[in-house]
C-alpha positions in Angstrom: 0.0 0.0 0.0 1.8 3.1 -1.3 0.6 6.5 -0.2 0.2 9.3 -2.7 1.6 11.8 -0.3 4.7 12.4 1.8 3.2 14.1 4.8 2.1 11.5 7.4 -1.2 11.2 9.2 -1.5 10.3 12.9 -4.9 9.1 14.1 -5.8 9.0 17.8 -7.7 5.9 18.9 -10.6 6.0 21.4 -14.2 4.9 22.0 -15.1 5.6 18.4 -12.2 3.7 16.9 -11.2 0.7 19.1 -12.4 -2.3 17.1 -10.2 -4.1 14.5 -12.5 -3.2 11.6 -12.3 0.5 12.3 -8.6 0.5 12.9 -8.1 -1.3 9.6 -10.3 1.2 7.9 -8.4 4.1 9.4 -5.2 2.7 8.1 -6.6 2.1 4.7 -8.0 5.6 4.6 -4.5 7.0 5.3 -3.4 6.8 8.9 0.3 6.0 9.1 0.7 6.0 12.9 -1.7 5.6 15.7 -1.8 7.5 19.0 -2.9 6.0 22.3 -4.0 8.9 24.6 -3.2 7.9 28.2 -5.2 10.9 29.5 -8.2 8.6 28.8 -9.0 4.9 29.1 -7.3 2.2 31.1 -4.5 -0.2 30.3 -6.8 -2.9 29.1 -8.3 -0.5 26.5 -4.9 0.6 25.2 -3.6 -3.0 25.0 -6.6 -4.1 23.0 -6.1 -1.2 20.6 -2.4 -1.9 20.2 -3.1 -5.6 19.6 -5.5 -4.7 16.9 -3.0 -2.4 15.3 -0.4 -5.2 15.2 -3.0 -7.4 13.5 -3.6 -4.8 10.9 0.1 -4.4 10.4 0.5 -8.2 9.9 -2.4 -8.3 7.4 -1.2 -5.4 5.2 2.6 -6.2 5.5 3.4 -2.6 6.2 5.1 -1.3 9.4 2.7 0.9 11.5 3.9 3.1 14.3 2.2 3.4 17.7 2.6 6.4 20.0 1.8 6.5 23.7 0.9 10.0 24.7 1.4 10.5 28.4 -0.9 12.8 30.3 1.6 14.8 32.2 0.9 16.8 35.4 -2.5 18.4 35.6 -3.0 21.5 37.8 -6.6 21.8 38.9 -8.8 23.8 41.2 -10.3 21.8 44.1 -14.0 21.6 44.9 -16.4 24.6 45.0 -19.3 24.6 47.4 -22.7 24.5 45.7 -21.1 23.3 42.5 -19.8 26.7 41.4 -19.6 30.5 41.8 -19.5 33.5 39.5 -16.3 35.5 39.4 -16.9 39.2 38.7 -14.5 41.3 36.6 -12.5 43.7 38.9 -13.2 41.7 42.1 -10.5 40.1 44.3 -10.4 36.3 44.7 -8.0 34.2 46.7 -6.5 30.8 45.9 -5.0 28.8 48.8 -3.9 25.4 50.0 -6.7 24.9 52.5 -8.6 21.6 52.1 -12.0 23.3 52.3 -14.5 23.7 49.5 -14.4 27.1 47.8 -16.9 29.9 48.1 -17.5 33.5 46.8 -14.2 34.7 48.3 -11.7 31.8 47.9 -11.0 28.4 46.3 -8.6 25.6 47.0 -5.6 25.2 44.7 -3.9 22.1 46.1 -0.5 22.5 44.4 2.2 24.0 46.7 4.5 24.1 43.6 2.2 26.7 42.0 2.6 29.1 45.0 6.4 28.5 44.9 6.5 29.6 41.3 4.0 32.5 41.3 5.1 36.1 41.3 3.2 39.4 41.5 1.7 40.3 38.1 1.6 36.7 36.8 -1.7 35.5 35.2 -3.7 32.4 36.2 -5.8 31.0 33.3 -8.6 28.7 34.3 -10.8 26.4 32.3 -8.7 26.7 29.1 -8.4 30.4 29.5 -12.1 31.2 29.8 -11.3 32.8 33.2 -8.3 35.0 33.7 -6.9 36.4 37.0 -3.7 38.4 37.8 -1.8 37.9 41.1 -1.7 41.0 43.3 -0.5 39.7 46.6 0.8 36.3 47.7 2.8 34.2 50.1 3.7 30.5 50.2 0.2 29.4 51.1 -2.1 31.8 49.2 -2.4 34.3 46.4 -4.9 37.1 46.1 -5.8 37.8 42.5 -7.8 40.4 40.5 -10.4 39.0 38.2 -9.6 40.2 34.6 -12.0 38.0 32.7 -14.9 36.7 34.8 -17.3 33.9 34.5 -18.5 30.7 36.2 -15.9 28.8 38.3 -16.7 25.1 39.0 -15.1 22.1 40.5 -11.8 20.7 39.2 -11.2 23.1 36.4 -7.7 23.2 34.9 -5.2 26.0 35.7 -2.5 27.3 33.3 0.3 29.6 34.4 1.9 30.8 31.2 4.6 33.0 32.8 5.7 30.6 35.4 8.4 27.9 35.3 7.0 25.3 37.6 9.3 23.4 39.9 8.0 20.0 38.8 9.0 17.4 36.3 7.1 16.4 33.2 6.1 12.9 34.6 3.8 12.1 37.4 3.5 8.8 39.3 0.7 7.9 36.9 2.8 8.8 33.9 5.6 6.5 35.1 3.1 3.7 35.6 1.7 4.3 32.2 5.2 4.4 30.7 6.2 1.1 32.1 3.0 -0.5 30.7 3.4 1.2 27.3 7.0 0.0 26.9 6.2 -3.5 27.9 3.3 -3.5 25.4 5.8 -2.5 22.7 4.9 1.1 21.6 7.3 2.8 19.2 7.0 6.5 20.4 6.5 8.1 23.8 5.0 11.6 23.6 6.0 13.6 26.7 3.6 16.3 27.9 4.4 19.3 30.1 8.0 19.7 28.8 9.5 22.9 30.2 13.3 22.2 30.0 15.8 19.8 28.4 16.1 18.0 31.7 12.6 16.7 31.3 13.6 14.9 28.1 16.8 13.6 29.8 14.7 12.1 32.6 12.3 10.5 30.1 15.2 9.0 28.2 16.7 7.6 31.3 13.4 5.8 32.1 12.7 4.7 28.6 16.3 3.4 28.1 16.1 3.1 24.3 12.9 1.0 24.2 11.0 3.7 22.3 11.7 7.1 20.7 10.9 10.3 22.6 8.6 13.0 21.2 8.6 16.3 23.1 5.2 18.0 23.1 5.7 21.8 22.9 2.8 23.1 24.8 4.3 25.3 27.6 5.8 28.7 26.9 8.7 27.9 29.2 9.9 25.3 26.7 10.4 28.0 24.1 13.3 29.6 26.1 15.4 26.4 25.5 13.7 25.1 22.4 16.9 24.3 20.4 18.2 22.3 23.3 14.9 20.4 23.7 14.8 19.6 19.9 18.4 18.3 20.1 17.6 16.1 23.1 14.3 14.7 21.7 13.8 12.4 18.7 10.9 14.5 17.4 8.7 17.3 18.6 4.9 17.9 18.5 3.5 21.4 18.1 0.6 21.1 20.5 -1.3 24.2 19.3 -4.3 23.8 21.6 -2.3 24.2 24.8 -0.1 26.8 23.3 -3.2 28.8 22.2 -4.3 28.8 25.9 -1.1 30.0 27.4 0.0 32.4 24.6 -2.0 35.1 22.7 -3.7 33.2 19.9 -2.3 35.5 17.3 1.2 34.3 18.1 0.5 30.6 17.5 0.7 30.5 13.6 4.1 32.2 13.5 5.3 30.0 16.3 4.1 26.9 14.4 6.2 27.9 11.4 9.2 28.6 13.5 9.1 25.3 15.3 8.6 23.3 12.1 11.6 25.2 10.6 13.8 24.5 13.6 12.9 20.8 13.7 13.5 20.4 10.0 16.9 22.2 10.3 17.8 19.7 13.0 16.7 16.8 11.0 14.0 15.8 13.6 10.4 14.9 12.7 7.8 17.5 13.6 4.1 16.9 14.2 1.4 19.6 14.0 -1.5 18.7 16.3 -4.8 19.6 17.8 -8.0 21.1 16.5 -7.2 20.4 12.9 -10.6 19.1 11.7 -12.4 19.5 15.0 -15.8 20.2 13.5 -15.7 16.7 12.1 -16.2 15.3 15.6 -19.9 16.0 14.9 -20.1 16.9 11.2 -19.3 14.8 8.1 -17.5 17.6 6.4 -14.9 20.1 7.7 -15.1 23.9 7.6 -13.1 25.7 4.9 -11.0 27.3 7.6 -10.0 23.8 8.9 -9.0 22.6 5.4 -6.9 25.7 5.1 -5.3 25.0 8.5 -4.3 21.5 7.5 -3.0 22.8 4.2 -0.9 25.4 6.0 0.8 22.8 8.1 1.6 20.8 5.0 3.0 23.9 3.3 5.1 24.6 6.4 6.8 21.2 5.8 5.5 19.3 8.8 6.4 15.6 8.8 3.0 14.7 10.1 -0.4 16.1 11.0 -2.5 14.6 13.8 -6.2 14.0 14.4 -7.3 13.8 18.1 -11.0 13.8 19.0 -12.0 13.6 15.3 -10.9 9.9 15.3 -11.0 9.1 19.0 -14.5 10.1 19.8 -16.0 11.6 16.7 -18.9 10.4 14.7 -17.0 10.3 11.4 -13.4 9.0 12.1 -12.8 7.5 8.7 -14.1 10.6 6.9 -11.7 12.7 8.9 -8.7 10.7 7.9 -9.9 10.7 4.3 -10.2 14.5 4.2 -6.8 14.9 5.7 -5.3 12.5 3.2 -6.9 14.4 0.3 -5.8 17.8 1.5 -2.2 16.8 2.1 -2.0 15.0 -1.3 -3.5 18.0 -3.1 -1.1 20.5 -1.5 1.9 18.3 -2.4 0.8 18.3 -6.0 0.9 22.1 -6.0 3.9 23.2 -8.2 4.8 25.7 -5.5 5.0 23.2 -2.7 8.4 21.9 -3.6 9.6 25.5 -4.2 8.7 26.2 -0.6 10.4 23.0 0.6 13.6 24.0 -1.3 13.5 27.5 0.1 13.5 26.1 3.7 16.1 23.4 2.8 18.8 22.9 5.5 22.4 22.8 4.5 24.0 19.3 4.9 26.4 18.8 7.7 30.1 18.2 6.9 29.8 14.4 7.1 30.0 11.7 4.5 26.5 10.5 5.3 25.0 14.0 4.9 27.0 14.5 1.7 25.8 11.2 0.2 22.2 11.9 1.1 22.2 15.4 -0.3 23.8 14.0 -3.5 21.2 11.4 -3.8 18.5 14.0 -3.9 20.3 16.0 -6.6 21.0 12.9 -8.7 17.4 11.8 -8.4 16.3 15.2 -9.7 18.8 15.3 -12.5 18.1 11.8 -13.8 14.3 12.0 -13.1 14.6 8.8 -11.0 11.5 7.2 -9.7 12.7 6.9 -6.2 15.5 7.1 -3.7 16.2 3.8 -1.9 18.1 3.9 1.4 19.3 1.0 3.5 19.4 1.8 7.3 19.7 0.0 10.6 19.3 2.8 13.1 17.1 5.0 11.0 19.6 7.9 10.9 20.2 7.6 7.1 16.4 7.6 6.4 15.9 10.7 8.6 18.6 12.5 6.6 16.8 11.6 3.4 13.5 13.0 4.9 15.3 16.2 5.8 16.2 16.7 2.2 12.5 16.7 1.2 13.2 15.1 -2.2 10.6 15.4 -5.0 10.4 11.6 -5.4 9.4 8.9 -2.8 12.0 7.5 -0.4 11.9 3.7 0.0 13.5 2.6 3.2 14.8 -1.0 3.6 15.7 -2.0 7.1 16.4 -5.2 8.9 14.9 -3.7 12.1 11.1 -3.8 12.5 11.5 -1.4 15.4 13.2 1.1 13.2 10.7 0.7 10.4 7.8 1.4 12.8 9.5 4.5 14.3 10.1 6.0 10.9 6.4 5.8 10.1 6.2 9.4 11.4 8.8 10.9 9.1 8.1 12.8 5.9 8.2 10.9 2.6 9.5 7.6 4.0 8.0 4.3 2.8 9.4 1.7 5.1 9.9 -2.0 4.4 11.1 -4.5 7.0 13.7 -6.5 5.0 16.7 -8.6 5.8 20.0 -6.7 5.4 21.7 -6.9 2.0 24.6 -9.4 1.7 26.5 -7.4 -0.9 26.2 -4.8 -3.7 24.4 -7.1 -6.1 21.9 -8.3 -3.5 21.4 -4.6 -2.5 20.5 -3.5 -6.0 18.3 -6.5 -6.8 16.4 -6.2 -3.5 15.9 -2.4 -4.0 14.6 -2.9 -7.6 12.3 -5.8 -6.6 10.7 -4.0 -3.6 10.3 -0.7 -5.5 8.5 -2.6 -8.3 6.3 -4.5 -5.8 5.3 -1.3 -4.0 4.4 0.4 -7.3 7.1 3.0 -6.8 9.0 2.1 -10.0 8.4 0.2 -13.2 10.7 -1.7 -15.6 13.2 0.8 -17.2 12.9 3.3 -14.3 16.0 4.5 -12.5 16.6 4.3 -8.7 19.1 6.2 -6.6 20.4 3.9 -3.9 22.3 4.8 -0.7 23.8 2.5 1.8 26.7 2.0 4.2 29.5 -0.4 3.6 30.1 -2.7 5.4 26.4 -3.5 5.5 24.8 -3.4 8.9 27.0 -0.7 10.3 24.7 2.0 11.8 25.3 5.6 10.6 27.9 4.6 8.0 26.2 5.8 4.8 29.1 6.1 2.3 27.8 4.7 -1.0 25.6 6.0 -3.8 24.5 3.7 -6.7 22.2 4.4 -9.7 20.3 1.3 -10.8 17.8 0.4 -13.6 14.7 -1.5 -12.7 14.8 -4.6 -14.9 
């Protein structure tokens, strides 16, 4: 099954998409990687979905990636007496550590780390930013705030602190429990929420110990202060626009999205654009024109993947949502201006033989009008270099590692095949031609540009480029 686009699609599984038939349908419609959202559902639910994904993978003979998205810390108001109260603009309201239901004058905020990080003049955003208060007076146990944007305050609403660097890690006890389960179950990616600093990635890497790749979700303004270090430390990043749009002025998010995609591409790391992409399709069979333009903009930006959340997890039209995203991405990539944009944002190769060979493969493929680039890889690093080049032809990846093939499902333009390693040059060329023909990527008489490392099986040792004719 060869896709007619290079941008990948991630579909979140949930109550609307847990059975084998629906998961198979989502993959057939265009989903390249599936997300298990550990903010919802129990381990049995997630294991059943992952088992179904592996059944689909076996039936289609195509590696499919699975992402475990950890919930991360959640800061919430405590209970409010009577079910809720109305905050009036201009009034003063207190948050404190007292374990007493809230009333018209105060509410519990049972997070000492919040009061340790707050400073006078900082904002508290409650209920996804619907309520906004500014700190006027505080100590280690309470904070008196002025209500800037009023409204109804009810039990357990979430709190965002966009200007604070919170003295807490990105993983809770629940996250660590979920992580152990996900790794034992065999997920390929771990998406880490609440990333504020590079140390959060380092801690996750220590716990994961190489059993999955790490994707840093960029959803906290604090992460932007060390974003290049975070990108360097992670295997990929996710632009979590929903959370960024709560903690930052909404007009800043589009430019930030472009900047994050550009930085990740320059570093050769996959970048995912996520949240609220086709949200109206949770309850409608067709998207709005604005949503279609939003998906198209992410593709034009050069994102490796775009992600569906509630649309496929709990929506009424999960298959239709994937089909729409597939059609939009494919249409954008057929635009003559698309590759001009990719070329304009093209990163210079590093001064290594592997980068030089990969850059040359792209140029040779263009010059000879080759049907595809074929790369042999063990660790995946050669394939990611090829993806960073954004070539105008498909990139066929042959790897002896099924784990590597699954992880690369998120990367732009890579069509991965789990295959035994080549035993020599002749075997390498024969295998590349045969697989390219079987996948419908090339036909008899077409040319392929093949890159590999010699000796075969040596990770990161790309040093050979070969042009071959498909017999």
